[in-house]
DODOFI-729459 format. One record per residue: residue in three letters; x, y, z of N, C-alpha, C in turn. Coordinates in pm, whole numbers, padded with zeros to 5 digits, always signed. Layout:
! residues N
alaXYZXYZXYZ/...
! end
This chain:
! residues 72
met+06457-07596-02103+06591-07644-02077+06683-07521-02063/pro+06780-07533-01970+06874-07425-01952+06964-07407-02068/thr+07001-07281-02097+07093-07246-02200+07207-07159-02147/ile+07320-07169-02215+07435-07085-02178+07499-07036-02305/asp+07525-06909-02318+07589-06854-02435+07736-06845-02407/val+07815-06889-02505+07964-06890-02487+08027-06838-02616/val+08154-06794-02603+08235-06758-02719+08340-06872-02730/ile+08348-06930-02852+08448-07033-02876+08540-06987-02989/glu+08669-06991-02967+08766-06957-03063+08869-07071-03067/leu+08856-07163-03161+08945-07281-03172+08998-07287-03317/ser+09124-07304-03328+09185-07316-03457+09148-07453-03525/his+09180-07467-03650+09154-07596-03718+09232-07706-03648/asp+09358-07678-03606+09438-07784-03543+09386-07823-03407/ala+09334-07722-03334+09272-07756-03202+09143-07842-03221/cys+09068-07807-03321+08948-07883-03348+08980-08023-03389/leu+09089-08042-03468+09131-08172-03509+09163-08261-03390/ala+09224-08205-03289+09252-08285-03166+09125-08330-03099/his+09021-08241-03095+08893-08276-03042+08825-08386-03126/tyr+08831-08364-03260+08764-08457-03353+08827-08591-03347/glu+08959-08603-03332+09027-08731-03331+09016-08802-03195/gly+08957-08735-03100+08938-08799-02969+09050-08781-02874/arg+09153-08704-02911+09264-08684-02821+09228-08588-02707/val+09121-08515-02725+09065-08426-02623+08916-08458-02609/gly+08870-08485-02486+08736-08534-02468+08636-08421-02434/gln+08686-08313-02380+08594-08208-02334+08644-08070-02377/val+08551-07981-02393+08584-07840-02423+08562-07762-02296/his+08662-07681-02263+08648-07592-02142+08644-07448-02190/thr+08545-07377-02156+08532-07240-02198+08462-07158-02087/arg+08433-07034-02109+08356-06948-02014+08239-06895-02090/ser+08132-06880-02009+08007-06823-02064+08025-06670-02072/leu+07935-06607-02144+07940-06464-02154+07928-06392-02023/asp+07866-06458-01921+07853-06398-01792+07961-06449-01694/gly+08063-06518-01745+08178-06552-01664+08180-06692-01599/arg+08073-06768-01620+08073-06906-01560+08161-07001-01644/lys+08221-07096-01570+08304-07199-01631+08211-07301-01690/val+08235-07338-01822+08144-07434-01888+08234-07540-01948/ile+08185-07665-01929+08252-07786-01987+08148-07861-02063/phe+08180-07905-02189+08084-07987-02265+08163-08082-02353/pro+08096-08188-02401+08167-08289-02479+08225-08234-02608/ala+08349-08265-02636+08420-08222-02760+08347-08268-02883/glu+08276-08380-02880+08209-08429-02997+08101-08330-03046/ala+08056-08240-02965+07959-08140-03003+08011-08049-03106/leu+08144-08027-03108+08204-07936-03210+08185-07985-03348/arg+08167-08114-03364+08145-08171-03502+08026-08102-03571/arg+07934-08053-03498+07810-07986-03552+07839-07851-03602/val+07948-07786-03550+07968-07645-03583+08104-07612-03641/val+08189-07714-03653+08325-07687-03707+08327-07651-03859/thr+08412-07558-03890+08426-07521-04033+08576-07551-04068/arg+08607-07519-04192+08741-07542-04242+08844-07464-04157/asp+08803-07351-04101+08889-07261-04023+08889-07294-03872/gly+08809-07387-03830+08794-07422-03691+08656-07384-03637/val+08653-07340-03514+08523-07297-03454+08546-07155-03400/his+08470-07066-03450+08485-06923-03409+08346-06854-03400/gly+08324-06796-03285+08196-06721-03270+08130-06746-03140/arg+08005-06691-03137+07918-06711-03017+07824-06825-03041/phe+07803-06904-02945+07723-07020-02956+07628-07033-02836/arg+07516-07097-02854+07424-07121-02743+07428-07271-02722/leu+07459-07309-02597+07455-07444-02553+07330-07473-02476/thr+07268-07584-02501+07149-07623-02433+07175-07746-02348/phe+07135-07742-02225+07156-07856-02129+07023-07906-02082/ser+07019-08031-02040+06900-08092-01978+06887-08036-01840/glu+06776-08058-01778+06753-08018-01636+06852-08079-01543/ala+06905-08201-01585+07001-08273-01507+07143-08222-01531/gly+07158-08124-01620+07289-08065-01650+07372-08136-01756/arg+07308-08223-01834+07375-08294-01943+07360-08214-02072/phe+07467-08209-02153+07469-08139-02279+07364-08199-02374/val+07288-08107-02444+07184-08148-02536+07218-08101-02677/ser+07255-07971-02694+07278-07918-02834+07362-07796-02826/ile+07412-07760-02948+07489-07638-02968+07442-07573-03098/arg+07428-07439-03098+07397-07374-03225+07464-07237-03226/lys+07505-07191-03345+07569-07069-03361+07468-06953-03350/leu+07509-06847-03279+07419-06727-03268+07452-06631-03377/
! end
């Protein structure tokens, strides 16, 4: 499955908007400059008390659908 490495820097308040469903997608850039969009609900797996901060590896299906996220 294809993977993309991204840097995500979201405050607690920004994550709360995603968590509450007020924001449906996360828009970011990969480390190599590609625009990446994935479902905001994925952040639930990596959010901490301070928000989401760091490098993450996103995995997508061959059809381009989001599969997983993990911190690097």
